[in-house]
C-alpha positions as MATLAB code, in Angstrom:
seq = 'MSKSTQETDKENPNLPWVEKYRPKSLDDLISHKDIISTIRKFVSQDRLPHLLFYGPPGTGKTSTILAVAKQIYTPKEFNSMVLELNASDDRGIGIVRGQILNFASTRTIFKSGFKIVILDEADAMTQDAQNALRRVIEKFTENTRFCIICNYLSKIIPAIQSRCTRFRFGPLTTDQMVPRLEHVVSEEQIKVTEDGMKSVVTLASGDMRKALNILQSTSMAFDEVTEDNVYTCVGHPLRRDVENIVNWMLNDSFSAAYKNISALKTAKGLALQDILSEVHNYVHRIDFPMHIRIHLLEKMADIEHRLASGTNEKLQLSSLLGAFQVARDLVVAEAS';
ca = [
     161.276  120.899  -46.428;
     164.068  121.514  -44.549;
     166.495  124.585  -42.948;
     168.905  123.706  -44.672;
     167.124  123.640  -48.242;
     164.845  127.005  -46.769;
     168.142  129.117  -46.733;
     170.306  127.938  -49.499;
     167.247  129.476  -52.039;
     167.565  132.619  -49.732;
     170.925  132.998  -51.233;
     170.530  131.296  -54.472;
     166.654  131.320  -56.132;
     167.993  130.169  -59.443;
     169.369  126.948  -58.111;
     168.899  124.118  -60.276;
     166.495  121.411  -59.000;
     169.101  118.812  -59.234;
     171.092  120.719  -56.644;
     168.320  122.415  -54.478;
     167.082  118.941  -53.598;
     170.266  116.758  -53.646;
     169.814  114.446  -50.583;
     171.415  116.456  -47.349;
     171.347  113.499  -45.181;
     171.445  109.805  -45.654;
     167.734  109.481  -44.803;
     166.352  111.727  -48.315;
     167.891  109.453  -49.977;
     165.704  107.427  -51.732;
     166.840  104.254  -53.363;
     168.816  101.370  -52.994;
     168.302  100.594  -48.765;
     170.729   97.895  -48.649;
     173.235   99.548  -49.457;
     172.610  102.393  -47.153;
     171.994  100.606  -44.237;
     174.988   98.632  -44.718;
     177.131  101.324  -45.545;
     174.855  103.072  -42.281;
     176.249  100.495  -40.219;
     179.997  101.086  -41.665;
     179.568  104.475  -40.167;
     177.970  103.731  -36.807;
     180.631  101.307  -35.785;
     183.398  103.489  -37.172;
     184.515  100.968  -39.323;
     184.351  102.303  -42.593;
     186.583  100.729  -45.665;
     187.371  101.847  -48.953;
     184.726  102.779  -51.006;
     183.716  101.375  -54.886;
     180.390  103.330  -56.481;
     179.603  102.196  -59.359;
     176.530  101.974  -61.559;
     174.641  104.415  -64.290;
     174.347  108.189  -64.009;
     171.568  109.487  -61.518;
     170.993  107.095  -59.770;
     172.358  108.587  -56.380;
     176.238  107.401  -55.699;
     177.785  111.259  -54.986;
     174.855  111.856  -53.566;
     175.435  109.139  -51.490;
     178.501  109.408  -50.730;
     178.168  113.352  -50.026;
     175.245  112.699  -47.677;
     178.077  109.655  -45.497;
     180.630  112.727  -45.551;
     177.988  115.303  -43.916;
     177.145  112.598  -41.370;
     180.729  111.878  -40.213;
     181.989  115.730  -40.282;
     180.644  118.767  -39.011;
     180.304  121.703  -41.627;
     183.859  123.198  -40.235;
     185.020  119.960  -40.273;
     183.784  119.502  -44.351;
     186.761  121.079  -46.069;
     189.785  120.298  -44.012;
     188.444  116.602  -43.915;
     186.797  116.018  -47.068;
     188.891  116.231  -50.641;
     186.052  115.558  -53.519;
     188.110  115.484  -57.252;
     186.037  115.174  -60.139;
     186.388  114.362  -64.117;
     186.630  118.010  -64.929;
     189.372  118.489  -62.229;
     193.097  117.395  -63.556;
     193.341  113.788  -62.044;
     196.968  112.426  -64.298;
     199.684  111.083  -62.041;
     200.838  114.817  -61.095;
     198.270  114.949  -58.880;
     197.839  111.164  -57.617;
     201.590  112.218  -56.426;
     200.860  116.119  -55.285;
     197.537  117.056  -53.895;
     195.973  113.189  -53.081;
     199.146  112.147  -51.388;
     200.080  115.454  -49.542;
     195.947  115.644  -48.316;
     195.929  111.784  -47.331;
     199.572  111.863  -46.010;
     198.347  114.806  -43.226;
     196.760  113.906  -40.147;
     194.459  117.170  -38.350;
     195.402  118.173  -35.189;
     191.271  119.152  -34.023;
     189.772  116.369  -35.384;
     190.992  112.579  -34.729;
     190.114  109.856  -37.257;
     190.057  109.604  -41.097;
     190.035  112.114  -43.900;
     187.605  111.444  -46.858;
     189.007  111.515  -50.098;
     186.035  111.349  -53.436;
     187.464  110.687  -56.327;
     184.068  110.993  -59.045;
     183.576  109.802  -62.480;
     187.153  107.850  -61.641;
     186.689  105.505  -65.231;
     188.258  108.751  -66.910;
     191.519  108.183  -64.645;
     194.512  106.603  -66.376;
     196.039  103.779  -66.127;
     199.432  105.074  -64.631;
     197.200  107.433  -62.547;
     195.296  104.901  -60.872;
     198.306  102.449  -60.916;
     199.924  105.481  -58.429;
     196.672  106.037  -56.669;
     196.569  102.088  -55.586;
     199.536  102.300  -53.821;
     198.595  105.580  -52.125;
     195.107  103.946  -50.864;
     197.205  100.868  -49.448;
     200.019  103.288  -47.584;
     197.955  105.753  -45.766;
     194.673  103.331  -44.869;
     194.998  104.181  -41.719;
     194.229  107.609  -41.471;
     192.530  108.309  -44.989;
     189.551  106.568  -46.547;
     189.316  106.337  -50.303;
     185.454  106.436  -52.253;
     185.742  105.909  -56.181;
     182.988  106.327  -58.168;
     182.134  105.531  -61.962;
     180.085  104.611  -64.610;
     182.081  101.802  -65.283;
     183.324   98.903  -63.299;
     186.162   97.643  -66.000;
     187.677  100.865  -66.703;
     188.652  100.384  -63.476;
     192.136   98.530  -62.462;
     191.391   95.172  -60.873;
     194.258   96.121  -58.345;
     191.656   99.244  -56.834;
     188.706   97.112  -56.923;
     190.117   94.650  -55.130;
     190.872   97.431  -52.030;
     187.758   98.673  -51.618;
     184.449   97.122  -50.950;
     182.222   97.547  -54.014;
     178.210   98.578  -54.279;
     176.639   98.674  -57.520;
     173.581  101.460  -57.542;
     171.324   99.864  -60.265;
     168.714  102.046  -62.335;
     166.082  103.719  -59.669;
     162.529  102.180  -60.407;
     158.813  103.643  -60.756;
     157.900  103.502  -57.701;
     161.533  104.867  -56.495;
     161.234  107.887  -58.690;
     157.745  108.486  -58.472;
     157.162  109.976  -54.700;
     160.442  111.978  -55.457;
     158.983  114.074  -57.722;
     155.930  114.753  -56.475;
     157.702  116.282  -53.754;
     159.051  118.442  -55.990;
     156.109  119.253  -57.750;
     154.084  119.994  -54.487;
     157.023  122.160  -53.295;
     157.562  123.690  -56.834;
     153.806  124.291  -56.783;
     153.597  123.248  -60.614;
     150.922  121.924  -62.371;
     152.035  118.028  -63.417;
     149.393  115.761  -65.064;
     149.548  112.054  -64.526;
     150.004  111.084  -68.353;
     153.159  113.980  -67.472;
     154.309  112.307  -64.918;
     154.494  108.563  -66.448;
     155.950  109.960  -69.409;
     158.775  112.246  -67.365;
     159.623  109.014  -65.458;
     159.796  106.606  -68.997;
     162.112  108.814  -70.683;
     164.511  109.486  -67.454;
     165.036  105.799  -67.701;
     165.932  105.305  -64.279;
     167.998  108.378  -63.924;
     166.907  110.950  -61.680;
     168.457  113.836  -62.228;
     167.430  113.432  -65.485;
     164.359  113.335  -64.551;
     164.313  116.560  -62.557;
     166.387  118.286  -65.461;
     163.142  117.462  -67.646;
     160.654  118.052  -65.229;
     162.384  122.130  -64.723;
     162.606  121.995  -68.240;
     158.736  121.750  -68.901;
     157.284  123.276  -66.567;
     159.333  126.440  -67.193;
     158.347  125.718  -70.791;
     154.767  125.373  -71.050;
     151.926  126.207  -68.362;
     151.248  122.454  -67.583;
     153.301  119.072  -68.030;
     151.519  117.187  -69.838;
     152.502  113.908  -72.146;
     152.764  116.045  -75.083;
     155.000  119.360  -73.465;
     157.551  116.607  -71.570;
     157.782  114.931  -75.383;
     158.144  118.800  -76.813;
     160.378  120.086  -74.990;
     162.976  117.404  -75.066;
     162.099  116.729  -78.159;
     161.728  113.187  -78.600;
     158.988  110.956  -81.011;
     155.427  110.746  -79.296;
     153.917  108.119  -78.929;
     151.684  108.424  -81.879;
     154.479  109.679  -83.887;
     156.237  106.164  -83.842;
     152.764  104.775  -84.680;
     152.237  106.777  -87.769;
     155.874  106.405  -89.035;
     155.759  102.608  -88.838;
     151.878  102.647  -90.423;
     153.866  104.723  -92.951;
     156.433  101.942  -93.933;
     154.528   98.729  -93.713;
     151.669   99.999  -96.099;
     152.456  103.617  -97.785;
     154.678  103.232 -101.200;
     158.393  104.184 -100.616;
     158.141  107.619 -102.165;
     154.530  108.238  -99.581;
     156.483  106.878  -96.386;
     159.585  108.805  -97.018;
     158.014  111.887  -97.874;
     155.708  111.659  -94.858;
     158.466  110.982  -92.986;
     160.679  113.924  -93.833;
     158.108  116.582  -93.251;
     156.999  115.121  -89.720;
     160.942  115.249  -88.714;
     161.638  119.017  -90.325;
     157.565  120.005  -88.791;
     158.253  118.355  -85.091;
     162.377  118.956  -85.141;
     162.563  114.880  -85.007;
     166.636  113.607  -84.952;
     166.783  109.371  -86.556;
     168.229  108.251  -84.048;
     165.322  108.953  -81.531;
     162.952  107.639  -83.968;
     165.152  104.671  -84.424;
     165.377  103.783  -80.514;
     161.284  103.885  -80.220;
     160.695  102.295  -83.673;
     162.600   99.067  -82.239;
     160.704   99.466  -79.357;
     157.820   98.721  -80.953;
     159.220   96.456  -83.070;
     159.075   94.105  -80.485;
     155.323   94.880  -80.089;
     154.603   93.672  -83.510;
     153.636   90.386  -84.147;
     155.988   89.428  -87.048;
     157.332   86.212  -87.249;
     160.471   85.719  -86.099;
     163.255   85.331  -88.658;
     161.524   88.526  -90.480;
     162.002   90.157  -86.808;
     165.531   89.244  -86.891;
     166.023   90.786  -90.141;
     164.841   93.972  -89.122;
     166.538   94.576  -86.551;
     169.908   93.089  -87.479;
     169.555   95.929  -90.193;
     167.751   99.222  -87.455;
     170.957   97.902  -85.684;
     173.660   98.837  -88.786;
     171.510  101.708  -89.245;
     172.230  102.829  -85.719;
     175.513  101.917  -86.463;
     175.713  104.170  -89.519;
     174.310  107.075  -88.120;
     176.952  106.937  -85.096;
     180.045  107.200  -87.062;
     178.029  110.193  -88.957;
     176.275  109.512  -91.668;
     173.842  111.077  -93.721;
     170.277  110.961  -92.184;
     168.568  110.520  -95.939;
     170.405  107.996  -96.970;
     169.907  106.397  -93.675;
     166.130  107.090  -93.299;
     166.449  105.369  -97.157;
     167.913  102.348  -95.470;
     164.982  101.699  -92.825;
     162.402  102.492  -95.190;
     163.892   99.541  -97.607;
     164.308   97.054  -93.962;
     160.486   97.722  -93.474;
     159.595   97.387  -97.114;
     161.629   94.157  -97.739;
     159.623   92.663  -94.342;
     156.702   93.884  -95.427;
     157.061   91.632  -98.400;
     157.865   88.693  -97.302;
     155.212   88.648  -94.587;
     153.136   88.820  -98.047;
     154.592   85.934  -99.078;
     154.509   83.922  -96.297;
     150.713   84.906  -96.718;
     150.122   83.276  -99.566;
];
């Protein structure tokens, strides 16, 4: 563990693991080696352009630019040279014309070079604020660099996109996540089984922040991080539960299947939305004729849309059962 991490632990031992193990430098970053090497080259040559980082959450966008800023500035300079605004801060047109403009337009006496403005969750900014920002970026390029971070590139106006060097941060792979999680496990001295680690990575879907949160919450709730404990802690259906659900839907009568699934949902506190997404993955592994699989997928898409609209779960469960029973009858009809 680095000296700075140990100091942080002494100051605040209750820090969430997401913050406790946040990369402190570019060397600590575990993914997107090509992006990191390009940015490192920019920094070494003192030619940092305006940056636009986009991609799903938990993939290292904010950590990367903070690591860059910490490499360029000393801790004393950091606060005067870096302005970080998040989605939780007001970033309407007033802030762009006020706080950001004031920060970008002033030079510091003690430090030559450029300042950095970090705009996190920039896809939440209004069109007007983005248009005002475009002018500020253009006007103060000499002494300020902007780093714009967002999840959806399409929500950033083209004028800003064209002024920045774009980097896409994709979801992390299992090979990238596991070594970092194993480092956390050894530092925190928790018991993790192989299937427990696998399920943490599976549920995180390439989101390192989510993986650390799942690992921390499971280790606090149970003595050992196993597959069953991880799924129980997250409230996600277990693989064998999904197999049982699909089995009931395809082989039992409507009323028996409905009763069994409802009992399982109540006993384990499962949401139909989660069951639906797991059943969807399972359907792809069943050897159905193509037109029957398409029928099921279309029906499940409709059910998911209705669930998102806030409809009754009991009715939607009946609809899901109905779709599978129709699929079963079609398979039987084809076989005969």
